[in-house]
N, C-alpha and C positions, 0 to 999 in steps of 0.2 A: 504494500500500500504506500504509494508516493503521493505527493501533492503538486499540482501544477497551477500556474496562474499567468496572466498576461494582459497586455493592453496594446491595442492598435489605434493610433490617433487618426481621426478622420478630418481634422481641422487644420492640418499642416504644422502643428506644433510638436515639440518633443514629448515623448511619453513621460508620465508622472512616475518617477522612480520611487518616490515616497509611498505612493499607492501600492506599487509592486512590493515594497518592503513590508508594508502593513499586511497585505494579503498573504505573503509568504510566511510571516510570523504566525498567522492564524492557522497555517497548514503544518506547523512544526511537528505536531503529534503524529501526522501521517508519514513523516520522513525524518527521523532523528539522526540518521547517519551522515547526511551531507546536505549542503545548501548551496545554491548558486543563482546568479542572475545574468541576463544578457540583454543588450539593447543595440538596435541597428536602425537608424533613420526613425520612422514613425512607430517602431515596434519594440516592445520590451517583454521579456519572459522572466518568471521566477520559478524555482523548483526546490522541492524538499524530497530527499531521497531516502527510501528504505531499501538497503542493499540486499538483493535476492540473487541476481545473476551478474556475473563478472564483478566481483567485489573491489576491483582495483580502481585507481583514479582514472584509468582510461575510459571508464563508463560514466564519468562525471556528467551531470546535466546542469544547465542546458548544454546539450551536445551540439557542437559546431563542426561542420565539415567545410573547411575553407575552399577546398578544390571544387566541391559541388555547389558552393554558395547556398548552403542550407543550414538551418538551426532548428533544434528539436527540444521540446519538453514532452515527457511521456509518463503516463501512469498505467501500470498493468503488466501483463506478461504475454509474449507471443510464443505459444507452445511449440510451433513448428519452425522456430527461428534457425535451427541448425540446418534443416533442409533448404530453407530459403537462402541462407548464407552460401551454401554450396552452389545453388542455382545462380546466384548473383556473381559469385566468383567466376563461374563459367561464362558469364556475360562480360567479364573483364574488370569487375569492381574489386578493389583491395580494401582491407579492413585494418583499423588501428586498435580495435577493442574486440572482446570475446562475447559480448552480450547481445541481447535482442534489440536494444535501442538503436544501435548503428544499422541493424538490418532494416529497420523502418526507414531510415534516411536513404539508404541505397535503393530500397524498394520504391520509394517515392521518385528518386532520380530515374529509375528504370521504367516504371509504369505509371507515373503521375498519380492522379487521384484514384485510379483503379488499383493501387497497391493494396487497399484494404480488402479486396476480394481474395488476396493471397494469404491473409493472416488468419490463423486459427488461435484464438485466445480471447482475453478480455483486455480492453484498452480504451483510453481516452488520450489523445495526443494533439499537439499543435506543431506545425512546421512553418517556419518563415522562409519563404523562397525569395532570396535577395535579388536574384537575377530577374524574376518575374514581378517583384515588388507586390507579393500577395501572401496572405495568411491562409493556411489550410488546416481545418479542424476536423477531427474524426472521432466517432464513438463506436464501440463494438456492437455486434449484431443484436444482443439482448439488453444492452444498456447496463451491463454489470458495473462498469466504471462511470462515475458521474461527471458531467460537464455542464456547469451553469454559465449563463451568458447575460450580460446587460449591455444595452446599446442606446446611445442618443446621438445627437448631431455632432458631438465632439469626439466620441471614442467608443470602441467596443472593448469590453473587458470580459475575461473568462476566469473561472477557478474551479477547483475540484469540490469545493463545498460552498454552501450558501453563506455561512458566517465569514468565510474568507472574502467572498465577493462584496459583502456588506462592509468589511473592513476597509476596502478601497475608497468608500465614500461615494456620494452622489447617486445613490440608488433610490428609485421610487419604491417606497416600502408600503404603499397602500395595498390592502388585501384585494385579491382577485376573487370576486364573488363566485364565478363559475368554478374556479379551482377549489375554493373552500367547499362548495357543494360536492365536488368529487371526493375531497378529503374525508368528508363525513359519510358518504354513501358507498365508497369503494374501499373500505377498510384502510383508510389513511393513505390511499394511493391517489396521486395526481398525475394523470397521463401527460407525457411530454406533448407539446413544448411548454405547457403551462407549469407554473409553480404557484404557491399561495401568495406570492408577491407580484403585483402588477408590473414592476420594473425588471423582473428576472424571468428568464426562460431557461429551459433545458434543451440542449441539442438532442433531438430524438435518437433512439437506438438505430443502428444500421444506417446512419446518416453522416454525410460529410458536408462541410460548408467551406466555401472559398470566398474570401472578401479582400478587397484592395483598399488603399488609403483614400480613394475617392468615394468609398461607401458602396460600390457595386458589389453585390453578393449573390451567391447561388448555392442552394442546397440540393443534394442528390441522395436519394435512398438507394443503397447499393445491394440490399438483400431483403427479402420477405420470406416468412415462414410458409412453406407449402403444406398447409394443414389438410391434406387429402389422404385417403387410404392408399397405401402402396399397392402396386399392381401385382406383386408376387402372391401366389396362392400357396401359403405355407401352413403347415400344421401348427398346433399349439406348441409342441415341443421345439419346432424349428424357430418360432417367434421368440420363445424363451432363450434359446441358444444365441440368436441374433442380438437380442437385447443385452445378454451377458457379454458378448464379444464387444459391442459398442461401449458398454460401461468400462470394461477392462482397458480398451484402447484410450478412453478419456482419462482414466486414472494414470495410465502409463505416461501419457503426454505430460501430465502435471508433475509427475515425479521426476521426469527428465529435465524439466525447465527450472532448476534451482541449484544454486551453489552453496546452500545452507541446509541444515537438517530439516526434515519434513515431518510434520505431525498432522493430525486430523482433528477438526473441531466440528462436532455434530450439532448443528442448530443451536448454537450457544447465544445467538442474537448479537454477536460482536462482529462488526465489519472490519476485519483485519486479515490481510493476506500474508502476514508474517509467518513463516514456516519455522516451527520450533518443536522440539521433543519435550513432552511433559510427562 
């Protein structure tokens, strides 16, 4: 569990590094192992790291690839990063770290916004494309990792948590009546893009957003659940075996994607991705 935040100015001024610092401070509990910031032109990032993969300083964030003119802040885990790394090396990309963060950068360089379709994992990340002068935001298929947004005529800000976004200041905190209705009728669930605050939205699951300093933005849904009955005519025993195989594959993927001890938390109600043996 890491914490990310950032600001893109839409009014031609420099980003508010004080706001970045305040947001980053509120994210400290999500990432006690390392902290960093980055700014370039109208864009600034903040990051709080919980070290899970590649514990070295080479995986420090914000991660900047000067050759590709890309900068990244990332929260989550890409379970198939080793396979993607090999594929990207076959395309001619070289790596300076051993983790999944740099794989996201190279994948974006190779496949643009469609990079998300290659990822198997849980993630929320932001990439500043210096050459294209645009910000790219993305969230995983089921919205496991949070990404909150607030935007006005002056700037777009984002953060991993609502308190962090509020710490930046200048957020419309009036209650959204429709969202409040959802909160009380859907077991405290407010469907994206709404939140209980009028001035804050969530980037929806399985969605990317591209925005430039002129305020031109575009959102794209890159995946939808195919909730239909499979065509295979299997027996009950075959369905049970297929379910077991998929569950085993999912567990194996998660066990491989960690450079720290791994434990299991069964419905403890705690939102933590820290892997530890208890």
